[in-house]
N, C-alpha and C positions, 0 to 999 in steps of 0.2 A: 344377344344384340351384338352386331359387329362394329368395328372400329368406324366404318363409313357412316354409321348412323350417329356418331358421337362427335360431330365437329362442334367447335367452341360456339356458344351462344354469341360471344363477342363478334364473330364473323357476321352472323346475320345483322347484329346491331349496326356494325359499321357499313355493311352493305346497304341497309335501309338509309342510313345517313348520307352515304355517297350518292345514292339515287335522287335523294331530295336535293342535294347539292348541285346535281347536274341538269336539273330541269331548266328549260328556257326561261330567260328573264321575265318574259311576258307572262308565261304561265305561272311563275312563282308570284308575280305581283296579283294576278287574278285570284290565286288561292289564298294569298296572305297579304292583304293590303296593308296592314300593319308591319312596316319594315323590322320592327323589334320582335315579332312573333317568331317562335322557335317551332321546328318541325315537330309534329306529334310523335311522341315515343311511346311504344306500347310498355306495358308492365314488364313483359320479359326482356325487351331491350333494355329497360332501366336496370334489371337485375342480371345483366349479362356476366358481371364479374363474380356472381355468388359462388360459382363452382371452379376450382382449379382442375385442369384436366390432367389425369394420370394414366399413362400406359400401364396396364396390368399384365405383366408377363413375369416369367422366371426362367432360370437355366435348366431346361429340361434335358440337356445333352447327357447328363449322368444316368438318365433312366433308360431302360432297354426299350426296344421297339413295341413289345406287347404292353409295357406300361404306359408308354406314350399314346398307344391305341386306346387303352383304358382311359386315360385322361380325356381324350376326345369324346368318348362315350358319356363320361361323366359331365362334361360341359354341356353336351346335347341334352342329357336328362335334367340338369339344372335349368337350362333355357326354357323347358316347358313350364317352370314355376312363374316366368314372365307372363304367360297366358292365364294362368290361375290368378296372378296378382291383379291383373286387369279385371277379371271376374269379380275379385274381392274388393276392388277399389271403386269401381264405377258401374252403376246400374244399366247404363245405357250402351249404345253401340260406339265403339272406339273411333271408327271411321267418321261417324256423324259428328263427334266431339271435335276431332281434328279439323274437320270442315269448317267449324265455327271460329277457329283461330284466325286473327287477322293478318299473321305473318309467320314467316319461317321460325323466327325465334320463339314464338308462342307455341308452335306445334312441337318444337324440341322440348320446351319446358313441360308441355303436357306428358310427352313420352318419359322425361325424366321423372316426374311425379306420378306416373300412372293415374293421371287424372288432372282436373282443372284447379287443384288447390295446391299452393306453395307450401310444401312441408318445412322448408326452412324459414317460414315467415308466418307463424300461426294459422296455417292452413288458409291463407288468404286466397279467395278466388281470384283468377287472373284472366277469366273470359267473361265477357259481357253476359248478363242475365243469369248467371250461375249462382245458385243459393249456396249458403254455408255448409260445409261438409256435415252430414249427420253424425252425431256423436257414436251411434252404433254402426256406422258404415252400411255395408250391404248385408251385414250379419242378421239384422232384425228388420221387421216391417218399419217403414218410415213413421207410421202412425202409431206404433206401439208406446205405451207408456211404461215406465218402470214399474208401476203399480200393477199394471196388467200382467206383466211378466212375472212378478213376484207371486201373484194370485194364481197363476196357471198351474194346474196339476200336470206336468209334462215330465216323464223321465227323460233325462239327458239333456234338459234345457241348459244347464250350466257346463255342459261338456265343452271342451275346447274344440270339438270336432263336429258340431251340429250347427245348422242354420235354423233360424225361426223363420217360418213362413205362415200364411193364412190359407185354410182350406176353403173349399167352395162356399162354406156357410160363414167365413170370416173369423173362424176360430184359429188360435195359435196352435201349430204343428211344428215338430222338429224333422229336419231332413239331414241325415248324415252326410258328411264330406264325400265320402267314397261312393255315394250315390249321385249326388249333384255333379261331381267332377269325374265320374267315371272314365270318359274317353281319354282325357288328358292323363289321368293316373295310370291308365293301362298302357299308355305310351311311355311314361316315365319309368314304370315297373319293368317293361321290356328292356329298355336302354340299360337299366342297372344290372339286369340279369345278364346281359351281354358284356358289360364291364366286368362282371364277376368271373366269367370264363376267361378273361384276360388277366386277372390278378395273380401275381406271383406270391401274394401273401394270403395264406388260407384264412385266417381270422378275418381279414378284410372281405374276401369273397363270400364268406358266410354271412357277414353283416349286409353286404349289398343285397344278397338274396332275401335276407329276413326283412330288411328295410323295403324291398319291392312288395313283399307280402303285407307289410303293415300299412302301405299306402292304399292298398286295396280293401282294408279292412278297418282302418282307423284305430287299430290296437298297436300301439307303438312301444309298449313297455319292454317286451322281449327284444327288440332291436336296439333299444336305448341300453339295456344290460349289456348286449353283445358290443355296443359301440364302446362302452365303458371298459370292456376286457382287452380291446385292442391296444398293442404296445409297439408292434414292429412294423406297421404299414407305412410305406414312404409317402403315400397320397391318401388323402382323406376327402370326404364330402359330408357336408351338412345339408340335409333335404328334407322337405316335409313342411307340415304346418308347425310352426316353432314358437314364434313370439305372439304375445296378446296386446301389443301396443295399439293396433289399429282399432281395437274394440274400446273406445273411450267411453262407453255407456256403462259397461259392467267389467270390462277387462277379462272376459271370459274366452272370447274366440280367437283361435290362433291363425295366423296368415301364413301362406306357403313362401317358402324361400329356398334358395339353393346357393352353396358356396363350395367351390372346388379348390383344394389346398394342397401344397407340396410341403413336405416337412423340412425343416432346417435341423439336421441332426445334431450338429455341433452346439447350436444354441439351446436345444432341447436338453441336452445333457447338463448344460450349466443350470437350467432352471429346476430340473427334476427334484433336487433335494429340498426346495422350499415346501413342497406339498407335505413331507414328513412332518412339518411343524404345526399342522392344522389343529390336532386335538390339544396341543399345549397352548396354542393361541386362543382357542376356544374357551379354555378355562381361565385365561387372563383377561377376558373382556371386561371392560370397565362398567359392569352392571350387576345387579342382584343375581345370585346363583340361579335362581328359578329361570331365569331368561337365557341361560346358557347350558341347560342340563342336557340338551340333545348332544350326541356325539357325532361329529361329520365324519363321513367315510374316509377311511384310512387309505384307500386304493386309488384316490384321486391322482391325476397326473397334470403335469404343466409342460407345455410344448410350444415352440416357436415355428411359424409356418410362413410361406410366402403365398399369398392369395393369388389364384390365376383367373378366377371368374366369380362374379356376384349376379345373383338373378332373384327376381321375384322382390318379396318384402325386404330382402337384405340389400337391394339396390335402389330403395326408395328414399329420397331425402338424404338425411345424414347417414354415412356409411359407418359400420361398425369397425373398430380397429382390434377387437378382441372378442372371444367367445367364450362363454361359461354355460356348458350344457351337460346333461340334459336338464329340462325344467321340471320334470317329474319328481315330486318330492319324496315319493317312495324309492325312486333309484337313487336319489341324492342321499337318503338316509343309509341305503344298504351299501353304496359304493362310491358316494361322494359325486364330484363332477370332473369333467375334463376342461382345462383352460387353454384355450388356443390363442396365442399371440400373432397378430398378423403384421409381421415386422415391416414388410415392404409398404404397406399402407399406412402404418403407424409413422414411419419415417417421412412419407410424403406429406402427411398433415402436419408433422412437426416443422418440416422446412417450409412448407407453402403458407401455414396458417399461424400455428402456435409461436414460433419465433418471431414473425413480424408483429403479432398482436403484443408480445412481450416488449418489443421495442417501442411500442407506442404507449403502453399503459403500465409497465412495471418501473419502479424506481431505478434510476440509472446505476446506482451503486449496488443493486441486486440483480442486475441483468446477467451477470456471470454465473448466477445461481440457476438459471434457466437452461437445462441441458438435456440432450436427447436421452442419456442414460437414466435421469430422473423421470423423464416422461415415460419411458418404457417401463420403469419400475412402478410408477403410480398406476399405469394402465394394467399392468400384470396383476399387481395385488388387488386392484379392484375386482378382477374376475376371480381371484382366489377367494376374496372376502364373501362372494356370494354363497360360499359353502359354510360360513359362519353364521352364528345367530340361532334363530329358531324357525322351523318350517310350519309348526302346528301350534295353534293358539293354546294358551294355558287352560282355558276352560273346557279343552277337549271337544269343542263343537266343530272343529274342521281345520282347514289350512288357513295361514296367513292370507294367501290370495283371496280365498273365498270371503274371508272377513273384511279385508279392506277394499274389495271390489275394484272400482276404477282408479283407487288411490295405490293399489298394491304395486304396480309396475314402478311408479316415481319413488315410492318409499323403499323398494327393494334395490333400485338403482342408488338412491341416496345412502342407504346403508352400506352398500358395496363400496361407494365412493369414500365414506369416512372410515370404514373399518379397513380399507386398503391402506390408508395413511397410518392408521393405528398399527398395522402390521409391520409396517416399514419402520416405525419408531420402535416397536418391541423388538424386532430382529436386529436393528442397530444396537440396542441396549444389550443384547445377547451376544454381540460380537460377530453375528452372522452377515452383516452389512457394514459398510464404512460408516461410522458414526459422524465422521466430519463432513459426510455428504448429506446429512439429515436436512440441513438448511436448503439444499438444492431441492430435495422432494417437496418441501413446504412451498418454496417460492413457484417451482414449476406447477405445483398443485394449485396455486391461485391463478396462475396464468392459464391453466386447463379449465378452471371455473370460467373465466372470462371468455374462453373459446366456445364452451358448451352452452352458456347462457343465450348465445346467439341462435340456438335452435328453436328457443321460444317455448311458450307454454303448452303448445300442441304436442310436443315431445316429451317422453318420460324422463329422459337424460336431461333435458332443458329444465323441466319443473324441478328435478332433484338438485340441479346446480343453482337455480335461483333461490330455493329455500335454504341451501347450505350458504351461499353467498351472504343473504341477509341475516342468517343466524350468526355467522363469522363476524360480520360488520357490527352487529349489535354487541358481540362480545369483545370487540375490540382486537380481533385476531389479526387484522390489518388496518391500516390507516390510508387515508388519500392525502397526498402531498399537495401543497398549493399548485403545482403545476399539472394536477390531474392524474398523476401516477400513484399507483398502489405499492404499499410497503408492508410486508409481513413482520409481525411481532412474534418471535419465535416462542416465548413462553405462553403468550396468550392464545396462539394457535393451537399449542398442544393441549391447553386446558378446554378450549372449545371444542377440539376433537374428541376428547373424553366425554365431556357433557352432552354433545350431540349424538355420539355413539349410544350412550345410555338411553337417550330420549327415543331415538329411532328403534332401538331393540325393545324398549318398553311397549311403545305403541303397536309393534308387530306382535309381540307376545301376548298382549292383551286383546288383539284383534280390535283395537280402539278406532272405529270408523269415524266417529265424531271428532276425535282428536286429529286423525289424518286429515280430515276436511278442513278443520279449523287451521292447522298449521299451514296447509297448503294455500287457503285463502289469505292467511296473514303474511306469510313469507315467500309463497311461490309466484312472486310478482317481480317486474323490472321497474324499480322506482325511477323518478325522473333523473337523478344524477347519473346513475348507471347507463340509463337510455342515452343520456347526452354523451357519455364516454364511448358507448358502442357506436354512436353515430360517427365518431372519429375514425373508426375502423373501417367503416363503409366509405367515408371520404378518402381514406388511404388505399381504397381499392383492394383491401385484404378479403380473400375469399372466405365464405362461410364454411364450405365443405368442398369435398372433391367428387369428381365423376370420372368414369373410366372409359378409356379406349381398350376394349377387350374383345374376346372371341377367339375362334380357332385360327383366324388369319393372323392375329396379333401374336398368338402362341406358336405359329408355324406348324399347325396340325391339320390344315384343310384337306390334305391327303388322306386323312383318316375319318373323315365325315361320312356318316351314314348317308347315302346318296339322296334318299327321299327326304332328308332334313337339312340338306345344305342351305 
């Protein structure tokens, strides 16, 4: 998607209002005989301020020409993920859907959301006569029940990379991703192979070729292993079917995404030392020994990047500011994970969203504790914490993801949130981080919850944050002053952190689906008082998230575009 396609929603809103204001007086009186009536504003126009617009660029001048050519190929490969995300988000024709939109602002919101449901607002439909988004998306037949799925004897039905369809007789069958999406995947694979020829880093070139093969077979483990072994590549790409948040029915099916990244070597060197503490931190988790018996991979690494392109599922709704991959539990057990901090996007969200929220809702005498360094650390250790805990249930019957089903994503995000804070606390006590900055982490953490709960119950991160907000509130970890501002209680925050860590790790280790459902129902909700406080943020016109001006033109790389794909 090019920058020209990403004009602010606000422009469309203002344009619509300006047109209404410029109608002849007689026409206005005919259309609106009540002089107090206001012009009709569409849903999209009313939500024009939900996104802050951020140019997505980086200084590529230090890269040689072949590497810049390679970046252009990677951006074009990632761009194909946009086509696949449309196929995985909306069953009908995109052009026909856009034709139903009443105005430019709505058409733009359709493109941002890859469909007619607002991902930042509980998947609210914003086009007339559109039904609620099916929990199973397009991954399963709309009329399929959970009971029918469970009863079906179909190998591969729980695979991350199969679609459920009905045959001519109406019976459920599976269709592999690489079969359903073959034309798009072949184009992507070709671009990755062309990029590999331009890479000056052999390990990255090898990975690109392996990833190309994986896209055409749905066998990603070997390429995930190769991705884990890369250490010296100045450019990176995350591409393929990665996260399962779109499947709200079971949490099995992965959605295609693409992110192109440029490494910040200086910051990465500063972060690298923290990965070495994972085994020790695992042993110190505040939970019974059986829930921390697994050993996290010791080869995991931690790096900082500038993101230069988001595509597909990565560019839907709320945008990630950090990455922890691969998701394959076997790869995690063998090699750990890589944690990629997207510092330019993180800084954009801090400046445009988190700090303005804090100024509205954090106690004035604790505002100085809300800092970018603390936000960076909270986010970084969230990703590191994905490597802690347990990946397989204690009963030996499978993975935590399989046991918790549709709750697996929100519980994993919640675990990473809370264990990230635990890690900061533990490393501060070891002298590896500044202990006098711990309060910064706690207060910024609370401000971060207030930012993320705005994503709503349809988002795994939003659910995790709502559950944690209500748990912390019940534990007295923070209080609400008479002026509606929130204040952290240091000691109670630490106690709640440890008790919730133990609770989430226990639910995961036991594979306790019923308890995950109970906790989500009881705590994963926005209560009236918080809803009122969040309304203040909307009144203050604070964006909910960011969207990007991006593409080869923004990066200054249009001269390297493959002609057929410009």
